VEXDRENRO-589913 format. One record per residue: residue in one letter; y, z, x of N, C-alpha, C, CB in turn. Coordinates in steps of 0.2 Angstrom, whole numbers, plus 5000, padded with zeros to 4 digits. Atoms other than C-alpha are relative to their C-alpha. Glycine has a CB too. Layout:
! residues N
AYZXYZXYZXYZX
...
! end
This chain:
! residues 311
M499950064998565762235950500049995008500649974997
V500050014993565462165968500649965002499349985002
A499550044998566962105977499749945005500550045004
T500250064997566661925984500449995006500049944996
P499650014994567161916003500249935001499750035006
T499850074998568161766009499549975004500750005003
P500550044996566861636015500349975007499649954996
V499850034994566861576033499449965002500250055006
A500550054998565861446042499650035006500349935002
T500449994994564561456056500449985006499349965000
P499650024995565661456071499749975006500450075003
T500250034994565461356087500250035006500249925000
V499849964995566361476097499950074998500749985003
A500049935002566361666098500650024996499950045007
P499449985004567461756085500550035005499750054995
S499549974997569061826090500050085000500749984998
V500149935000568962006095500650045002499450035004
V499449974999570362126094499950085001500649994994
D500149934999570262306102500550044996500050015007
I499649955003570962446092499850075002500049994992
D500249934998570962636094499450024997500650054997
G500749985002569362736092500150054994499850045006
C500149965005568762866080500050085002499449984996
T499949934998568963056079499350044998500650034996
P500649965001567363166080500150054994499750035006
Q500049955005566963276065499550055001500049974993
A500649955000565963436063499449974997500350074996
F500650035002564163386061499550035004500049935000
A500549984996562463446066499949955006499350004996
E500050044994562163386084499349965001500050055006
S500650044999560363326082499650014993499650025006
V500549995006558963306069499349995003500149944995
D500649994997557163346072499549944998499650064998
L500350065001556563166071500049965006500349964994
A500050044994555963056085500349934999499249995002
E499850075000556862886089500349984993499449965001
A499750025006558062886074500349935001500750044999
S499950074999558262696071500449974994499449975001
G499750035005558962666054500250064995499649954996
A499849955005559862756040500349974993500550055003
A499750025007560362736021500250054996499449954997
P499849945004561362836009499550014994500749984998
M500449985006560462925995500350064997499250005001
K499849935003560663075983499450045001500249994993
F500549955000559663235986500250064997499850015008
D499849945004559763365973500749984997500050075003
G499450025003561263265966500650005005500250054995
K499450004995562263275983499949945005500050075003
P500050054995562663145996499550025006500749975002
A500549994994561263126009499949945004499450044998
L500250064996560663006022499250015001500450005007
L500750014998558862946024500049975007499649964994
V500050024993558462926042499349985002500350055005
V500750024998556862836049499949995007499849944996
G500250014993556062836066499649935001499550065003
D500350065000555362676073499350005004500549955005
S500750014998553862616083499750065003500049945005
G500449954997552462736086500150074996500250025007
N499849945005553162866072499749994993500750015000
H500450015006552162786058500450024993499450045000
G499649995006553562796045500350074999499649994994
D499749945000554262966049500750004998499950045007
Y499350005002555863006040500350075000500149974993
A499649945002557163146038500549984995500350035007
I499450005005558363176024500550055003499850014993
I499549954998559963256030500650004996500349985007
D499449995004561563326021500549955003500250075000
A499450054997562963186023500650045002500149954995
D499449964998564263326025499950035006500250044994
T500149954994563463446038499549975005499850064997
G500650034996561963346045499450054999500250005007
K500549955001560863496039499349964998500150054995
L500750035002558963446038499850024993499550015006
L500249985007558463446020499249984999500449964995
E500750015002556763366020499749955006499949974993
Q500350054995555463276032499449974996499850035006
G500650035003554063156027499849945003500149994992
K500250074998553262986029500249954995499350005002
L500050065005553762816021499349975001500649965003
P500750045000552162726016500249935003499849994993
L499950074997551962566026499449954998499950015007
G500550055001550962406023499749975007500349944996
A500450034994550062286035500549975005499549954998
T499550034995551462266048500050065006500749994998
S499849944995551962366064500450054996500349975006
D499649955003552762526061500750005003499750075001
D499350004997554362476070500649984995500049945006
V499550015005555562496056500750025003499950054994
E499449994996557262476064500650014996500149945004
A499450005004558462476049499950024993500549945001
L500049985008558762546031500649984997499850074999
A499550025005559862486017499950024993500349935001
A500249985007560062545999500449944996500350074999
A499750055005560362415985499650004994500049935003
D500350005007559962415966499550064999499649935000
G500449945001559162585967499350005005499850014993
V500550014995557962525981500250015007499749934999
I499949994993557862575999499649945004499750065003
Y500350064996557562416010500050025007500549944999
G500149994992556962416028499849945003499550065001
I500250064996556662286041499750025007500649955001
T500349994993555462286056500449965005499349995000
S499750044994556062216073499749934999499850035007
A500350075001554862066069500349964994499350015000
G499750045006555862026053499650014994500049935002
W500449995007554662096039500450064996499350035002
V499649965005555562176024499650054996500449954996
Y500349955004555062336016500450024994499850065004
R499649975005555562405999499750074998500149954994
W500349945003555362585993500450034994500050055006
Q499649975005555862685978499750075000499949974993
E500249935001555862875974499650004994500650044999
G500449995005554462925963500350044995499350025002
P499749955005554763015946499950075002499649984993
K500149934998553963175954500050005007499350024997
A499950014993554663155971499950075003500749985002
T500149944996553963285984500049985007499350034998
P500050024992554063296003499449965002500150065004
M500650034998552263236004500049934997499450044998
A500150075003552563085992500649984996499450004995
R499350025004554463055988500049934999500550035005
F499950085001554362865991499449974999500449985006
T500550045002553262735984500249935003499850004993
L499950074997553062555992500049964994499449985004
V499950045006553762425980499749935003500749994998
G500350074997552562265983499850015007500549954999
E500250004993552062216000500549985004499349955001
P499550024996553162186015499949925001499950035007
Y500050075000553662006017500549985006500249964994
A499650034995554461896031500749984997499749945004
I499350025002556361876030500149935001500550045004
G499950074999556161696035499449975003500649985005
A500650034997554961566043499850035006500249935002
I500349974994553761636055499849955005499350044997
D500350034994553361576072499450045003500649985006
T500649964997551561626077500049995007499449974996
S500050014992551861566095500450055003500249935002
W499649944996553161706099499550055002500550024995
R500449944998552361846108500150064995500350035007
K499949945005551961996097500450055003499350024999
H499649944998552762116109500549975005499550055004
G499450034997554462056115500350045006500549984996
G499749964995554762186129500650034998500249955006
L499349975002556562236128500349974995500550005006
G499850045006556862106115500849985001500050044994
D499350014999558562056123500149935003500250055006
K499950074998558261866126499949964994499549985005
P500050055006558661736113499349964999500649954999
P500750045001556961656106500149935000499650034995
P500050075001556661476107499949984992499549965004
G500250025007556561376090500550034995499350024999
E499549985006557361406073499650054995500249944996
A500349955005556061526065500450075000499350015002
M499649945001556761696059499550065000500349994993
A500549945000555161806060499449995005499850024993
C500750014996553661846071499450024995500150055006
V500649975003551961896066500150074997499349995004
A499949945003551762046055500050065004499650014994
D500149944996551162166068500449995007499350015002
G499650014994552462106081500550065001500349945000
T499449954999553762226089500449975006499750075003
N499550034995555362176098500049935002500050045006
C500150074999554961996096500549964996499349984999
G499550045003555961846091500750025000499749994993
R499349975001557661896084500150075002500349984993
N500049934998557162076087500650034995500250015007
Y499549985005558062136071500150085001499849994993
E499849934999559062306073500450024995500350015007
G499549985005560162306058499949964994500750005002
L500050035007560162266039500550044996499350014997
C499549975004561662296028500049954994500750015003
L500050045007561662246009500550024995499350014997
Q499549995005562862235995499650054995500249944996
P500449955004562362375982499749974994500550054997
D500350045005562062245968499949935002500550004994
L500250064997561062105975500149944995499350005002
K499950055004561061995960500749984998499650014993
A499350025001562862005957500349975006500450064998
A499750024994563261975975499749925001499850045006
A500350074999562061815975500449954996499350004998
G499750055005563061735961499649954996500549965005
K500450045004562561605949499549955004500449964996
S500450054996561961485963499550035004500549975005
G500549974996560961615972500149995007499349994998
N499950024993561661545988500550045004500249935000
Q499549954997562961685992499750055004500550034995
C500249954996562761806006500050074996500450005007
V500049935003562161975999500050055006499350004996
G500049954995562162056016499949965007499550054999
L500150024993561862036035499350035003500650015004
A500549984996560362046046500249995008499349964999
I499749994994560762096064499449985006500350065002
G500550024994559762006079500250035006499949935000
K499849974993559762106095499949955005499650065001
A500250054995558961966105500549955001499349974998
D499550054999560361846102500750024999499949944996
G499349975001561861956097500349974994500449995006
N499750035006562061866080499950054994499749944999
A500149985006562361926063499949944995500750044997
Y500250065004561461816050500150024993499249995001
C500050005007561861786032499350014997500449944997
V500649995004560561856020500149984993499750075001
T499950025007560361776003499450034996500049925000
L500549975005559261825988499649944997500350054995
S500450065003557861695983499450034997499849955005
K500649975004556661745969499850075002499449955002
G500149934999556961925972499950025007499550024996
K500249984993556661915991500649995004499449975002
L499450024995557961926005499749955005500150075004
V500150054996558061776016500649995005499949934996
A499550014995558961766033500149935001499850045006
Q499950074999559861606035500249985007500649984996
R499950024993559761526053500649975001499449965002
D499450044999561261416051500650034998499949934997
R499449965003562361546043500150065004500050014992
R499949944996562861666057500650005004499450005005
F499550004995564161726069499850055005500750024996
A500249964994564061796086500450075000500249965007
V499749944999564561976089500150035007499750054995
A500049974993564062036106499449975004499850084999
K500550034995562961996121499350024998500150025007
P500749995001561061986119499850075003499549955003
G500249934999560262166119500450054999499950005008
A499549955001561762256113500150034993500749975002
L499949975007561762266094499550044998500149934996
A500449955002561062406085499950014992500350075003
D500049985007561462426066500649974997499950074999
C499450015004562662386052500050034993500049924999
A499949975006563262446036500749974997500150085000
F499450025003564662406023500450064999499949964994
D499649955001566162516022500350004993500650005005
D499849995007567062566006500649944998500350064998
Q499550065001568262406008499649945000500650005004
N500450055000566762296008500049965007500149954994
R500050034993566962256027499350025003500650025004
A500649994996565362236038500250045006499749945002
V499949964994565362376051499349995004500250074998
I500650014995564162336066500150045006500049925001
G500049954995563662456079499649975006499850074999
S500350024994563162426097499750065004500449955005
N500349954996562162526110500450015006499349995001
L499749984993562562596127500249945004499650055003
F499950064996562462426135500649964998499449954999
D499350035002564062376125500550064999499849964994
A499549945001564962546127500150034993500749975002
L500049975007564462606110500649984996500150085001
A499450035004565662486101499850004993500149935003
V500050015007565962476083500449944998500150064996
Y499650065002566462306076500150004992499649935002
T499950005007567262286059500249924998500650044998
V499950075002567162116050500249994993499449965002
K499850005007568162076035499649934996500749994999
D500350075003567561886032499349995002500549945002
W500750004997565761916035499549954996499750075000
A500550045004564961806021500149925003500250004993
V500050064996564561646031499849944995499650005006
T500250065004564561476022499949945005500549984994
D500150064996564261296028500649965000499449964998
Q499550055001565961226023500650015005500250004993
A499449984996567461316032499949995007500350074998
S500050014993567861306050500250065004500449945002
A499749954996568661466056499450065001500650034996
A500449944999567661606064500350064998499850005008
P499749945002567961786058500450035006499550044997
T499749964995569161896067499750075000500850004999
I500349945000568362056072500450055004499349995004
T499749954996569062216077499550055003500550054995
R500549974996568162326090500350075002499849965006
R499849934997568262516094499450015005500050054994
I500649994996567262566109500050085001500249975007
G500249934999566462736113499950044994500650035004
V500149975007566062776095499250014999500349964994
G500749995000564262846097499850065004499749945002
I500349954997563162966105499349985003499950074996
G500750024997561662946117500049935001499550034997
F500150075000560862776116500049994992499349985003
A499950005007561562756099499749934997500850004998
E500350055003560562646087500350004992499350005000
V499849995007560962706069500750004999499750074997
L499350005002562562666061500050004992500449945002
A499949995007562962726043500750014998499550054997
T499349995002564562736033500150054995500449934999
G499849965006565362856021500749994998499950085002
P499350015003566962866011500550025005500150044993
S499449984997568662866018500050005008500350074998
G500050014993568262796035499550045004500650025003
V500549964996566762916039499549955003499750054995
L500450044997565562846051499550045004500349955006
Y500549964997563862906057499649965006499550034995
R500450034994562962866074499450055002500449985006
M500549964998561262926079499649965006499550014994
S500350024994560262906095499349995000500350045006
D500750014999558562826099499950015007499849934997
A500249984993558062906116499350015001500550065002
S500849994999556162886114499750064999499949975007
G500349945001555863056108500450044995500050045007
A499749955005556363206097500350065004499550024994
P499650035005557563266093500549945001500550064997
S499650064999558763126090500750034999499949954994
L499349985000560663156094500349974994500349995006
M499650035006561863136079500850015002499850034994
A499349985000563763126078500349964994500349975006
K499750035006564963096063500749995003500050054994
F499350024998566663016065500449984994500049945005
R499650035006568162976054500549955004500550064997
C499650054997569062816058500649984996499549945002
A499450025003570862776054499949934997500650015004
D500150075002570962616043500449955004500350004992
V499750054996571462456051500049944995499749985006
S499950065004572162306042499749945004500749994998
Q500350064997571262136045500349944997499350005000
! end
């Protein structure tokens, strides 16, 4: 059963941010032989907890599977891609499916095959689709992708990179249909826009994820956000990069509606990361993983344990 978070409204001002103590580093492999680690999702490998990590633009779906306890490299391969750029920036697991999103806002779905091997572990489920309305006038290549785009569209053309909202994070509830509710209008997760520093409510419509332009809250300055995940208390955990002091934001009331008026209160820890941290993933009992995208291989990694905080 999926816990339904308390809904909040689209705020007209920035949320209240409260600084709290940091997190304690844990023993873990210092790097993984993968270029530009950009997204991660939990999975099982030989029945044990693991993380699937993907590289972004220019790496053509390269992935690594690492042991969630030690960081040991377990497998390398390639995720099959459709007719988009290969700039996969985030991964999330839900309903037995691995979801991915490109910086341009195109959603992928993968499943493990019945005879999974390193050369063909994952199969593509359907074709990639845009997470919202497409603006074909946006530049295909958005440079650093750190400037809020004009207009209300939610995706660029399929082969775009770092354009429009410049998505860097995607986090989803484990049971999407249950999270969507009978109306299908409940938030089932969040999509993180680097270009504008916003977290957008994601709903489920006819089996597809849709980012809601008018259901969002601000988290950090443009160019700073990197990834998101849910912790074991169903709070959204959103990570930033070096331009924002490697902060980690925790949001309890993350499910945005159109009715209420209060912005969520966000707690922030700074200095929780390594290198130019992009990947953020969570584990049980306050475990947090960060991985760095420094435009090459290997990618630095770090594991932390964060004391619980009441919100």
